C-alpha positions in Angstrom: -3.9 -10.5 5.0 -1.3 -8.2 3.4 -2.3 -5.4 1.0 -0.1 -3.4 -1.3 -1.1 0.3 -1.4 -0.2 2.5 -4.3 -0.3 6.1 -3.4 1.0 9.7 -3.8 2.6 11.5 -0.9 0.0 14.3 -0.9 -3.7 14.2 -1.3 -3.5 17.3 -3.4 -1.1 15.7 -5.8 -2.3 14.6 -9.2 -1.4 10.9 -9.7 1.6 10.5 -11.9 3.1 7.1 -12.4 6.6 8.2 -11.9 5.9 9.5 -8.4 3.7 6.7 -7.3 4.9 5.0 -4.1 3.9 1.7 -2.5 3.5 0.5 1.1 2.5 -2.9 2.5 -0.1 -2.9 5.2 -1.6 -5.8 7.1 -5.4 -5.7 7.5 -8.7 -7.6 7.4 -9.9 -5.9 4.2 -9.2 -3.1 1.7 -11.5 -0.8 3.8 -9.6 -1.7 7.0 -6.3 -0.8 5.3 -7.6 2.5 4.1 -8.9 3.4 7.6 -5.5 2.4 9.1 -3.5 4.8 6.9 -6.1 7.6 6.6 -4.2 9.8 9.1 -1.2 9.9 6.7 -3.2 12.0 4.2 -2.1 9.9 1.2 -3.7 10.2 -2.2 -4.5 6.4 -2.5 -4.6 5.2 -6.1 -5.2 1.5 -5.6 -5.2 -1.2 -2.8 -4.3 -4.7 -3.8 -4.4 -8.0 -1.8 -1.0 -9.7 -2.0 -1.0 -13.5 -1.3 0.5 -16.8 -2.5 3.2 -16.7 -5.2 2.7 -12.9 -5.6 3.5 -12.4 -1.9 6.5 -14.7 -2.1 7.8 -12.6 -5.0 7.2 -9.3 -3.2 9.1 -10.6 -0.1 12.2 -11.0 -2.2 12.3 -7.2 -2.8 14.8 -5.5 -0.4 12.2 -2.8 0.1 9.5 -5.2 1.4 8.4 -4.0 4.8 4.9 -4.4 6.3 3.7 -1.5 8.3 2.6 -2.4 11.8 -0.4 -0.2 12.6 
């Protein structure tokens, strides 16, 4: 499964919509994805499963890139 992770670069950063970034990660569950990126010290706001039409839409974005962890 592919998950879209919304995050801030630094765990000490206060979440601000304008500085929120996203990354796509393949994993078995939300918990698995969070464990995979824990070493990056991100301030994770939200993890969302991406599938079906939503995944097809996201793949059309030129920035779509799934992290291989």
